[in-house]
mmJSON file of the N, C-alpha and C atoms, coordinates in Angstrom:
{"data_MODEL":{"atom_site":{
"group_PDB":["ATOM","ATOM","ATOM","ATOM","ATOM","ATOM","ATOM","ATOM","ATOM","ATOM","ATOM","ATOM","ATOM","ATOM","ATOM","ATOM","ATOM","ATOM","ATOM","ATOM","ATOM","ATOM","ATOM","ATOM","ATOM","ATOM","ATOM","ATOM","ATOM","ATOM","ATOM","ATOM","ATOM","ATOM","ATOM","ATOM","ATOM","ATOM","ATOM","ATOM","ATOM","ATOM","ATOM","ATOM","ATOM","ATOM","ATOM","ATOM","ATOM","ATOM","ATOM","ATOM","ATOM","ATOM","ATOM","ATOM","ATOM","ATOM","ATOM","ATOM","ATOM","ATOM","ATOM","ATOM","ATOM","ATOM","ATOM","ATOM","ATOM","ATOM","ATOM","ATOM","ATOM","ATOM","ATOM","ATOM","ATOM","ATOM","ATOM","ATOM","ATOM","ATOM","ATOM","ATOM","ATOM","ATOM","ATOM","ATOM","ATOM","ATOM","ATOM","ATOM","ATOM","ATOM","ATOM","ATOM","ATOM","ATOM","ATOM","ATOM","ATOM","ATOM","ATOM","ATOM","ATOM","ATOM","ATOM","ATOM","ATOM","ATOM","ATOM","ATOM","ATOM","ATOM","ATOM","ATOM","ATOM","ATOM","ATOM","ATOM","ATOM","ATOM","ATOM","ATOM","ATOM","ATOM","ATOM","ATOM","ATOM","ATOM","ATOM","ATOM","ATOM","ATOM","ATOM","ATOM","ATOM","ATOM","ATOM","ATOM","ATOM","ATOM","ATOM","ATOM","ATOM","ATOM","ATOM","ATOM","ATOM","ATOM","ATOM","ATOM","ATOM","ATOM","ATOM","ATOM","ATOM","ATOM","ATOM","ATOM","ATOM","ATOM","ATOM","ATOM","ATOM","ATOM","ATOM","ATOM","ATOM","ATOM","ATOM","ATOM","ATOM","ATOM","ATOM","ATOM","ATOM","ATOM","ATOM","ATOM","ATOM","ATOM","ATOM","ATOM","ATOM","ATOM","ATOM","ATOM","ATOM","ATOM","ATOM","ATOM","ATOM","ATOM","ATOM","ATOM","ATOM","ATOM","ATOM","ATOM","ATOM"],
"id":[1,2,3,4,5,6,7,8,9,10,11,12,13,14,15,16,17,18,19,20,21,22,23,24,25,26,27,28,29,30,31,32,33,34,35,36,37,38,39,40,41,42,43,44,45,46,47,48,49,50,51,52,53,54,55,56,57,58,59,60,61,62,63,64,65,66,67,68,69,70,71,72,73,74,75,76,77,78,79,80,81,82,83,84,85,86,87,88,89,90,91,92,93,94,95,96,97,98,99,100,101,102,103,104,105,106,107,108,109,110,111,112,113,114,115,116,117,118,119,120,121,122,123,124,125,126,127,128,129,130,131,132,133,134,135,136,137,138,139,140,141,142,143,144,145,146,147,148,149,150,151,152,153,154,155,156,157,158,159,160,161,162,163,164,165,166,167,168,169,170,171,172,173,174,175,176,177,178,179,180,181,182,183,184,185,186,187,188,189,190,191,192,193,194,195,196,197,198,199,200,201],
"type_symbol":["N","C","C","N","C","C","N","C","C","N","C","C","N","C","C","N","C","C","N","C","C","N","C","C","N","C","C","N","C","C","N","C","C","N","C","C","N","C","C","N","C","C","N","C","C","N","C","C","N","C","C","N","C","C","N","C","C","N","C","C","N","C","C","N","C","C","N","C","C","N","C","C","N","C","C","N","C","C","N","C","C","N","C","C","N","C","C","N","C","C","N","C","C","N","C","C","N","C","C","N","C","C","N","C","C","N","C","C","N","C","C","N","C","C","N","C","C","N","C","C","N","C","C","N","C","C","N","C","C","N","C","C","N","C","C","N","C","C","N","C","C","N","C","C","N","C","C","N","C","C","N","C","C","N","C","C","N","C","C","N","C","C","N","C","C","N","C","C","N","C","C","N","C","C","N","C","C","N","C","C","N","C","C","N","C","C","N","C","C","N","C","C","N","C","C","N","C","C","N","C","C"],
"label_atom_id":["N","CA","C","N","CA","C","N","CA","C","N","CA","C","N","CA","C","N","CA","C","N","CA","C","N","CA","C","N","CA","C","N","CA","C","N","CA","C","N","CA","C","N","CA","C","N","CA","C","N","CA","C","N","CA","C","N","CA","C","N","CA","C","N","CA","C","N","CA","C","N","CA","C","N","CA","C","N","CA","C","N","CA","C","N","CA","C","N","CA","C","N","CA","C","N","CA","C","N","CA","C","N","CA","C","N","CA","C","N","CA","C","N","CA","C","N","CA","C","N","CA","C","N","CA","C","N","CA","C","N","CA","C","N","CA","C","N","CA","C","N","CA","C","N","CA","C","N","CA","C","N","CA","C","N","CA","C","N","CA","C","N","CA","C","N","CA","C","N","CA","C","N","CA","C","N","CA","C","N","CA","C","N","CA","C","N","CA","C","N","CA","C","N","CA","C","N","CA","C","N","CA","C","N","CA","C","N","CA","C","N","CA","C","N","CA","C","N","CA","C","N","CA","C","N","CA","C","N","CA","C","N","CA","C"],
"label_alt_id":[null,null,null,null,null,null,null,null,null,null,null,null,null,null,null,null,null,null,null,null,null,null,null,null,null,null,null,null,null,null,null,null,null,null,null,null,null,null,null,null,null,null,null,null,null,null,null,null,null,null,null,null,null,null,null,null,null,null,null,null,null,null,null,null,null,null,null,null,null,null,null,null,null,null,null,null,null,null,null,null,null,null,null,null,null,null,null,null,null,null,null,null,null,null,null,null,null,null,null,null,null,null,null,null,null,null,null,null,null,null,null,null,null,null,null,null,null,null,null,null,null,null,null,null,null,null,null,null,null,null,null,null,null,null,null,null,null,null,null,null,null,null,null,null,null,null,null,null,null,null,null,null,null,null,null,null,null,null,null,null,null,null,null,null,null,null,null,null,null,null,null,null,null,null,null,null,null,null,null,null,null,null,null,null,null,null,null,null,null,null,null,null,null,null,null,null,null,null,null,null,null],
"label_comp_id":["MET","MET","MET","ALA","ALA","ALA","GLU","GLU","GLU","GLU","GLU","GLU","GLU","GLU","GLU","LYS","LYS","LYS","GLN","GLN","GLN","ALA","ALA","ALA","GLY","GLY","GLY","LYS","LYS","LYS","VAL","VAL","VAL","GLU","GLU","GLU","LYS","LYS","LYS","PRO","PRO","PRO","LYS","LYS","LYS","LYS","LYS","LYS","GLU","GLU","GLU","LYS","LYS","LYS","LYS","LYS","LYS","LEU","LEU","LEU","LYS","LYS","LYS","SER","SER","SER","THR","THR","THR","LEU","LEU","LEU","TYR","TYR","TYR","ASP","ASP","ASP","LEU","LEU","LEU","SER","SER","SER","GLY","GLY","GLY","GLU","GLU","GLU","LYS","LYS","LYS","VAL","VAL","VAL","GLU","GLU","GLU","ARG","ARG","ARG","LYS","LYS","LYS","ASN","ASN","ASN","LYS","LYS","LYS","PHE","PHE","PHE","CYS","CYS","CYS","PRO","PRO","PRO","LYS","LYS","LYS","CYS","CYS","CYS","GLY","GLY","GLY","PRO","PRO","PRO","GLY","GLY","GLY","ILE","ILE","ILE","PHE","PHE","PHE","LEU","LEU","LEU","ALA","ALA","ALA","GLY","GLY","GLY","HIS","HIS","HIS","SER","SER","SER","ASP","ASP","ASP","ARG","ARG","ARG","LEU","LEU","LEU","SER","SER","SER","CYS","CYS","CYS","GLY","GLY","GLY","LYS","LYS","LYS","CYS","CYS","CYS","GLY","GLY","GLY","TYR","TYR","TYR","ALA","ALA","ALA","GLU","GLU","GLU","LYS","LYS","LYS","LYS","LYS","LYS","GLY","GLY","GLY"],
"label_asym_id":["A","A","A","A","A","A","A","A","A","A","A","A","A","A","A","A","A","A","A","A","A","A","A","A","A","A","A","A","A","A","A","A","A","A","A","A","A","A","A","A","A","A","A","A","A","A","A","A","A","A","A","A","A","A","A","A","A","A","A","A","A","A","A","A","A","A","A","A","A","A","A","A","A","A","A","A","A","A","A","A","A","A","A","A","A","A","A","A","A","A","A","A","A","A","A","A","A","A","A","A","A","A","A","A","A","A","A","A","A","A","A","A","A","A","A","A","A","A","A","A","A","A","A","A","A","A","A","A","A","A","A","A","A","A","A","A","A","A","A","A","A","A","A","A","A","A","A","A","A","A","A","A","A","A","A","A","A","A","A","A","A","A","A","A","A","A","A","A","A","A","A","A","A","A","A","A","A","A","A","A","A","A","A","A","A","A","A","A","A","A","A","A","A","A","A","A","A","A","A","A","A"],
"label_entity_id":["1","1","1","1","1","1","1","1","1","1","1","1","1","1","1","1","1","1","1","1","1","1","1","1","1","1","1","1","1","1","1","1","1","1","1","1","1","1","1","1","1","1","1","1","1","1","1","1","1","1","1","1","1","1","1","1","1","1","1","1","1","1","1","1","1","1","1","1","1","1","1","1","1","1","1","1","1","1","1","1","1","1","1","1","1","1","1","1","1","1","1","1","1","1","1","1","1","1","1","1","1","1","1","1","1","1","1","1","1","1","1","1","1","1","1","1","1","1","1","1","1","1","1","1","1","1","1","1","1","1","1","1","1","1","1","1","1","1","1","1","1","1","1","1","1","1","1","1","1","1","1","1","1","1","1","1","1","1","1","1","1","1","1","1","1","1","1","1","1","1","1","1","1","1","1","1","1","1","1","1","1","1","1","1","1","1","1","1","1","1","1","1","1","1","1","1","1","1","1","1","1"],
"label_seq_id":[1,1,1,2,2,2,3,3,3,4,4,4,5,5,5,6,6,6,7,7,7,8,8,8,9,9,9,10,10,10,11,11,11,12,12,12,13,13,13,14,14,14,15,15,15,16,16,16,17,17,17,18,18,18,19,19,19,20,20,20,21,21,21,22,22,22,23,23,23,24,24,24,25,25,25,26,26,26,27,27,27,28,28,28,29,29,29,30,30,30,31,31,31,32,32,32,33,33,33,34,34,34,35,35,35,36,36,36,37,37,37,38,38,38,39,39,39,40,40,40,41,41,41,42,42,42,43,43,43,44,44,44,45,45,45,46,46,46,47,47,47,48,48,48,49,49,49,50,50,50,51,51,51,52,52,52,53,53,53,54,54,54,55,55,55,56,56,56,57,57,57,58,58,58,59,59,59,60,60,60,61,61,61,62,62,62,63,63,63,64,64,64,65,65,65,66,66,66,67,67,67],
"pdbx_PDB_ins_code":[null,null,null,null,null,null,null,null,null,null,null,null,null,null,null,null,null,null,null,null,null,null,null,null,null,null,null,null,null,null,null,null,null,null,null,null,null,null,null,null,null,null,null,null,null,null,null,null,null,null,null,null,null,null,null,null,null,null,null,null,null,null,null,null,null,null,null,null,null,null,null,null,null,null,null,null,null,null,null,null,null,null,null,null,null,null,null,null,null,null,null,null,null,null,null,null,null,null,null,null,null,null,null,null,null,null,null,null,null,null,null,null,null,null,null,null,null,null,null,null,null,null,null,null,null,null,null,null,null,null,null,null,null,null,null,null,null,null,null,null,null,null,null,null,null,null,null,null,null,null,null,null,null,null,null,null,null,null,null,null,null,null,null,null,null,null,null,null,null,null,null,null,null,null,null,null,null,null,null,null,null,null,null,null,null,null,null,null,null,null,null,null,null,null,null,null,null,null,null,null,null],
"Cartn_x":[-5.8,-4.373,-3.875,-4.606,-4.213,-4.248,-5.215,-5.314,-4.126,-3.66,-2.515,-1.258,-1.089,0.08,0.036,-1.153,-1.284,-0.95,-1.43,-1.197,0.249,0.916,2.298,3.22,2.948,3.779,3.413,2.35,1.854,2.671,3.131,3.895,2.958,2.892,2.023,2.76,2.074,2.633,2.438,3.376,3.15,1.984,1.18,0.004,0.431,-0.173,0.129,-0.653,0.042,-0.631,-1.384,-2.609,-3.406,-3.033,-2.932,-2.623,-3.94,-4.149,-5.377,-5.334,-6.462,-6.522,-6.148,-6.355,-6.026,-4.523,-3.7,-2.249,-1.779,-2.634,-2.265,-2.437,-2.99,-3.274,-2.683,-2.333,-1.928,-2.953,-3.436,-4.379,-3.639,-3.67,-3.074,-4.093,-4.734,-5.803,-6.979,-7.34,-8.432,-7.907,-6.591,-5.977,-5.662,-5.909,-5.608,-4.463,-3.386,-2.259,-2.14,-1.976,-1.806,-0.333,0.008,1.405,1.963,1.182,1.65,1.308,2.022,1.753,0.525,-0.134,-1.233,-0.679,-1.419,-1.039,-1.256,-0.239,-0.426,-1.392,-1.563,-2.491,-3.93,-4.133,-5.481,-6.027,-5.161,-5.584,-5.759,-6.262,-6.438,-7.366,-7.013,-7.832,-7.214,-6.287,-5.61,-4.155,-3.761,-2.408,-1.449,-0.166,0.888,1.359,1.516,1.98,3.494,4.021,5.458,6.09,7.009,7.789,9.225,10.104,11.48,12.233,11.953,12.698,11.838,10.521,9.658,8.338,7.62,6.246,5.38,4.26,3.433,1.95,1.187,-0.259,-0.875,-1.764,-2.414,-3.569,-4.008,-5.148,-4.724,-3.757,-3.379,-2.013,-1.198,0.109,1.256,0.99,2.045,3.088,4.367,5.434,6.532,7.165,8.327,9.348,10.616,11.691,11.911,12.27,12.65,14.086,14.382,15.737,16.2],
"Cartn_y":[17.302,17.244,15.87,14.817,13.471,13.324,13.973,13.902,14.574,15.678,16.386,15.525,14.8,13.945,12.787,12.23,11.138,11.618,12.79,13.313,13.745,14.188,14.634,13.463,12.273,11.108,10.361,10.779,10.101,10.503,9.522,9.784,9.606,10.611,10.543,9.884,8.962,8.308,9.227,9.196,9.993,9.413,10.279,9.823,9.181,8.044,7.298,7.9,8.122,8.664,7.551,7.837,6.859,6.897,5.723,5.639,5.6,6.571,6.644,5.664,5.104,4.163,4.821,6.119,6.811,6.841,6.595,6.581,5.26,4.246,2.957,2.891,3.934,3.942,5.182,5.036,6.162,6.316,7.513,7.783,8.509,7.93,8.574,8.507,9.64,9.669,8.858,7.846,6.955,5.62,5.519,4.275,4.337,3.234,3.137,2.149,2.58,1.689,1.465,0.206,-0.116,-0.035,0.581,0.752,-0.501,-1.161,-2.335,-3.615,-4.686,-5.988,-6.61,-7.509,-8.278,-9.526,-10.063,-11.302,-12.466,-13.323,-14.441,-15.507,-15.617,-16.599,-16.089,-14.84,-14.281,-13.797,-13.368,-12.935,-11.43,-10.976,-9.544,-8.908,-7.716,-6.993,-6.938,-7.844,-7.849,-7.459,-6.295,-5.795,-6.363,-6.437,-6.773,-5.483,-5.516,-4.349,-4.282,-3.084,-2.898,-2.546,-3.4,-3.135,-2.877,-2.59,-2.25,-3.413,-4.644,-5.792,-6.845,-6.637,-7.661,-7.059,-7.871,-7.582,-8.637,-8.259,-9.246,-8.981,-10.073,-10.005,-10.026,-9.094,-9.033,-10.009,-10.563,-11.474,-12.919,-13.413,-14.831,-15.049,-13.985,-14.124,-14.411,-14.439,-14.645,-13.545,-13.902,-12.911,-13.267,-12.239,-12.445,-11.362,-11.717,-10.792,-9.834,-8.597,-7.652,-7.959,-7.833,-8.191,-7.387],
"Cartn_z":[36.804,36.83,36.371,36.676,36.278,34.758,34.102,32.648,31.983,32.54,31.966,32.047,33.15,33.306,32.305,32.058,31.101,29.694,29.329,27.997,27.814,28.867,28.766,28.44,28.948,28.702,27.427,26.78,25.594,24.364,23.597,22.388,21.195,20.345,19.174,18.016,17.343,16.169,14.967,14.028,12.813,12.024,11.448,10.714,9.399,9.1,7.893,6.729,5.62,4.446,3.735,3.348,2.624,1.15,0.547,-0.871,-1.641,-2.474,-3.246,-4.405,-4.749,-5.862,-7.182,-7.274,-8.516,-8.771,-7.746,-7.946,-8.539,-8.64,-9.194,-10.715,-11.298,-12.731,-13.397,-14.69,-15.525,-16.631,-16.822,-17.903,-19.017,-20.212,-21.372,-22.503,-22.763,-23.75,-23.265,-24.031,-23.618,-23.13,-22.949,-22.51,-21.021,-20.326,-18.901,-18.732,-18.077,-17.819,-16.324,-15.935,-14.52,-14.174,-13.042,-12.65,-11.977,-11.157,-10.416,-11.156,-10.814,-11.398,-10.731,-11.467,-10.908,-10.237,-9.287,-8.616,-9.59,-9.805,-10.731,-10.206,-8.897,-8.334,-8.335,-7.916,-7.792,-9.125,-10.025,-11.343,-11.446,-12.591,-12.818,-11.787,-11.372,-10.412,-9.029,-8.731,-7.436,-7.676,-7.16,-7.358,-6.327,-6.692,-5.754,-5.093,-3.788,-3.044,-3.146,-3.35,-3.481,-2.148,-1.684,-0.484,-0.917,0.017,-0.338,-0.979,-0.555,-1.062,-1.758,-1.823,-2.393,-2.885,-3.663,-4.058,-3.399,-2.819,-2.13,-2.353,-2.304,-2.453,-1.061,-0.787,0.512,0.65,-0.466,-0.422,-0.188,-0.962,-0.867,-0.215,-0.086,0.563,-0.404,-1.696,-2.685,-2.565,-2.676,-2.59,-3.585,-4.136,-5.007,-4.704,-4.795,-4.501,-5.657,-5.316,-6.351,-6.736,-7.992,-8.367,-9.465],
"occupancy":[1.0,1.0,1.0,1.0,1.0,1.0,1.0,1.0,1.0,1.0,1.0,1.0,1.0,1.0,1.0,1.0,1.0,1.0,1.0,1.0,1.0,1.0,1.0,1.0,1.0,1.0,1.0,1.0,1.0,1.0,1.0,1.0,1.0,1.0,1.0,1.0,1.0,1.0,1.0,1.0,1.0,1.0,1.0,1.0,1.0,1.0,1.0,1.0,1.0,1.0,1.0,1.0,1.0,1.0,1.0,1.0,1.0,1.0,1.0,1.0,1.0,1.0,1.0,1.0,1.0,1.0,1.0,1.0,1.0,1.0,1.0,1.0,1.0,1.0,1.0,1.0,1.0,1.0,1.0,1.0,1.0,1.0,1.0,1.0,1.0,1.0,1.0,1.0,1.0,1.0,1.0,1.0,1.0,1.0,1.0,1.0,1.0,1.0,1.0,1.0,1.0,1.0,1.0,1.0,1.0,1.0,1.0,1.0,1.0,1.0,1.0,1.0,1.0,1.0,1.0,1.0,1.0,1.0,1.0,1.0,1.0,1.0,1.0,1.0,1.0,1.0,1.0,1.0,1.0,1.0,1.0,1.0,1.0,1.0,1.0,1.0,1.0,1.0,1.0,1.0,1.0,1.0,1.0,1.0,1.0,1.0,1.0,1.0,1.0,1.0,1.0,1.0,1.0,1.0,1.0,1.0,1.0,1.0,1.0,1.0,1.0,1.0,1.0,1.0,1.0,1.0,1.0,1.0,1.0,1.0,1.0,1.0,1.0,1.0,1.0,1.0,1.0,1.0,1.0,1.0,1.0,1.0,1.0,1.0,1.0,1.0,1.0,1.0,1.0,1.0,1.0,1.0,1.0,1.0,1.0,1.0,1.0,1.0,1.0,1.0,1.0],
"B_iso_or_equiv":[0.0,0.0,0.0,0.0,0.0,0.0,0.0,0.0,0.0,0.0,0.0,0.0,0.0,0.0,0.0,0.0,0.0,0.0,0.0,0.0,0.0,0.0,0.0,0.0,0.0,0.0,0.0,0.0,0.0,0.0,0.0,0.0,0.0,0.0,0.0,0.0,0.0,0.0,0.0,0.0,0.0,0.0,0.0,0.0,0.0,0.0,0.0,0.0,0.0,0.0,0.0,0.0,0.0,0.0,0.0,0.0,0.0,0.0,0.0,0.0,0.0,0.0,0.0,0.0,0.0,0.0,0.0,0.0,0.0,0.0,0.0,0.0,0.0,0.0,0.0,0.0,0.0,0.0,0.0,0.0,0.0,0.0,0.0,0.0,0.0,0.0,0.0,0.0,0.0,0.0,0.0,0.0,0.0,0.0,0.0,0.0,0.0,0.0,0.0,0.0,0.0,0.0,0.0,0.0,0.0,0.0,0.0,0.0,0.0,0.0,0.0,0.0,0.0,0.0,0.0,0.0,0.0,0.0,0.0,0.0,0.0,0.0,0.0,0.0,0.0,0.0,0.0,0.0,0.0,0.0,0.0,0.0,0.0,0.0,0.0,0.0,0.0,0.0,0.0,0.0,0.0,0.0,0.0,0.0,0.0,0.0,0.0,0.0,0.0,0.0,0.0,0.0,0.0,0.0,0.0,0.0,0.0,0.0,0.0,0.0,0.0,0.0,0.0,0.0,0.0,0.0,0.0,0.0,0.0,0.0,0.0,0.0,0.0,0.0,0.0,0.0,0.0,0.0,0.0,0.0,0.0,0.0,0.0,0.0,0.0,0.0,0.0,0.0,0.0,0.0,0.0,0.0,0.0,0.0,0.0,0.0,0.0,0.0,0.0,0.0,0.0],
"pdbx_formal_charge":[null,null,null,null,null,null,null,null,null,null,null,null,null,null,null,null,null,null,null,null,null,null,null,null,null,null,null,null,null,null,null,null,null,null,null,null,null,null,null,null,null,null,null,null,null,null,null,null,null,null,null,null,null,null,null,null,null,null,null,null,null,null,null,null,null,null,null,null,null,null,null,null,null,null,null,null,null,null,null,null,null,null,null,null,null,null,null,null,null,null,null,null,null,null,null,null,null,null,null,null,null,null,null,null,null,null,null,null,null,null,null,null,null,null,null,null,null,null,null,null,null,null,null,null,null,null,null,null,null,null,null,null,null,null,null,null,null,null,null,null,null,null,null,null,null,null,null,null,null,null,null,null,null,null,null,null,null,null,null,null,null,null,null,null,null,null,null,null,null,null,null,null,null,null,null,null,null,null,null,null,null,null,null,null,null,null,null,null,null,null,null,null,null,null,null,null,null,null,null,null,null],
"auth_seq_id":[1,1,1,2,2,2,3,3,3,4,4,4,5,5,5,6,6,6,7,7,7,8,8,8,9,9,9,10,10,10,11,11,11,12,12,12,13,13,13,14,14,14,15,15,15,16,16,16,17,17,17,18,18,18,19,19,19,20,20,20,21,21,21,22,22,22,23,23,23,24,24,24,25,25,25,26,26,26,27,27,27,28,28,28,29,29,29,30,30,30,31,31,31,32,32,32,33,33,33,34,34,34,35,35,35,36,36,36,37,37,37,38,38,38,39,39,39,40,40,40,41,41,41,42,42,42,43,43,43,44,44,44,45,45,45,46,46,46,47,47,47,48,48,48,49,49,49,50,50,50,51,51,51,52,52,52,53,53,53,54,54,54,55,55,55,56,56,56,57,57,57,58,58,58,59,59,59,60,60,60,61,61,61,62,62,62,63,63,63,64,64,64,65,65,65,66,66,66,67,67,67],
"auth_comp_id":["MET","MET","MET","ALA","ALA","ALA","GLU","GLU","GLU","GLU","GLU","GLU","GLU","GLU","GLU","LYS","LYS","LYS","GLN","GLN","GLN","ALA","ALA","ALA","GLY","GLY","GLY","LYS","LYS","LYS","VAL","VAL","VAL","GLU","GLU","GLU","LYS","LYS","LYS","PRO","PRO","PRO","LYS","LYS","LYS","LYS","LYS","LYS","GLU","GLU","GLU","LYS","LYS","LYS","LYS","LYS","LYS","LEU","LEU","LEU","LYS","LYS","LYS","SER","SER","SER","THR","THR","THR","LEU","LEU","LEU","TYR","TYR","TYR","ASP","ASP","ASP","LEU","LEU","LEU","SER","SER","SER","GLY","GLY","GLY","GLU","GLU","GLU","LYS","LYS","LYS","VAL","VAL","VAL","GLU","GLU","GLU","ARG","ARG","ARG","LYS","LYS","LYS","ASN","ASN","ASN","LYS","LYS","LYS","PHE","PHE","PHE","CYS","CYS","CYS","PRO","PRO","PRO","LYS","LYS","LYS","CYS","CYS","CYS","GLY","GLY","GLY","PRO","PRO","PRO","GLY","GLY","GLY","ILE","ILE","ILE","PHE","PHE","PHE","LEU","LEU","LEU","ALA","ALA","ALA","GLY","GLY","GLY","HIS","HIS","HIS","SER","SER","SER","ASP","ASP","ASP","ARG","ARG","ARG","LEU","LEU","LEU","SER","SER","SER","CYS","CYS","CYS","GLY","GLY","GLY","LYS","LYS","LYS","CYS","CYS","CYS","GLY","GLY","GLY","TYR","TYR","TYR","ALA","ALA","ALA","GLU","GLU","GLU","LYS","LYS","LYS","LYS","LYS","LYS","GLY","GLY","GLY"],
"auth_asym_id":["A","A","A","A","A","A","A","A","A","A","A","A","A","A","A","A","A","A","A","A","A","A","A","A","A","A","A","A","A","A","A","A","A","A","A","A","A","A","A","A","A","A","A","A","A","A","A","A","A","A","A","A","A","A","A","A","A","A","A","A","A","A","A","A","A","A","A","A","A","A","A","A","A","A","A","A","A","A","A","A","A","A","A","A","A","A","A","A","A","A","A","A","A","A","A","A","A","A","A","A","A","A","A","A","A","A","A","A","A","A","A","A","A","A","A","A","A","A","A","A","A","A","A","A","A","A","A","A","A","A","A","A","A","A","A","A","A","A","A","A","A","A","A","A","A","A","A","A","A","A","A","A","A","A","A","A","A","A","A","A","A","A","A","A","A","A","A","A","A","A","A","A","A","A","A","A","A","A","A","A","A","A","A","A","A","A","A","A","A","A","A","A","A","A","A","A","A","A","A","A","A"],
"auth_atom_id":["N","CA","C","N","CA","C","N","CA","C","N","CA","C","N","CA","C","N","CA","C","N","CA","C","N","CA","C","N","CA","C","N","CA","C","N","CA","C","N","CA","C","N","CA","C","N","CA","C","N","CA","C","N","CA","C","N","CA","C","N","CA","C","N","CA","C","N","CA","C","N","CA","C","N","CA","C","N","CA","C","N","CA","C","N","CA","C","N","CA","C","N","CA","C","N","CA","C","N","CA","C","N","CA","C","N","CA","C","N","CA","C","N","CA","C","N","CA","C","N","CA","C","N","CA","C","N","CA","C","N","CA","C","N","CA","C","N","CA","C","N","CA","C","N","CA","C","N","CA","C","N","CA","C","N","CA","C","N","CA","C","N","CA","C","N","CA","C","N","CA","C","N","CA","C","N","CA","C","N","CA","C","N","CA","C","N","CA","C","N","CA","C","N","CA","C","N","CA","C","N","CA","C","N","CA","C","N","CA","C","N","CA","C","N","CA","C","N","CA","C","N","CA","C","N","CA","C","N","CA","C","N","CA","C"],
"pdbx_PDB_model_num":[1,1,1,1,1,1,1,1,1,1,1,1,1,1,1,1,1,1,1,1,1,1,1,1,1,1,1,1,1,1,1,1,1,1,1,1,1,1,1,1,1,1,1,1,1,1,1,1,1,1,1,1,1,1,1,1,1,1,1,1,1,1,1,1,1,1,1,1,1,1,1,1,1,1,1,1,1,1,1,1,1,1,1,1,1,1,1,1,1,1,1,1,1,1,1,1,1,1,1,1,1,1,1,1,1,1,1,1,1,1,1,1,1,1,1,1,1,1,1,1,1,1,1,1,1,1,1,1,1,1,1,1,1,1,1,1,1,1,1,1,1,1,1,1,1,1,1,1,1,1,1,1,1,1,1,1,1,1,1,1,1,1,1,1,1,1,1,1,1,1,1,1,1,1,1,1,1,1,1,1,1,1,1,1,1,1,1,1,1,1,1,1,1,1,1,1,1,1,1,1,1]
}}}
């Protein structure tokens, strides 16, 4: 009975959707186009994450405002 009471008061968080790496690229013929910008500090291979008001690098912390 104690377990039922604990579960009844428990609020479930919505599950976060995972972003697949394949969504970061566009394939057109034999050409690969990257959708996101690269980090200017870290160099090619490290993408900037897109937020509502900014782009940020998860590796070095670089951020720039969207404008």
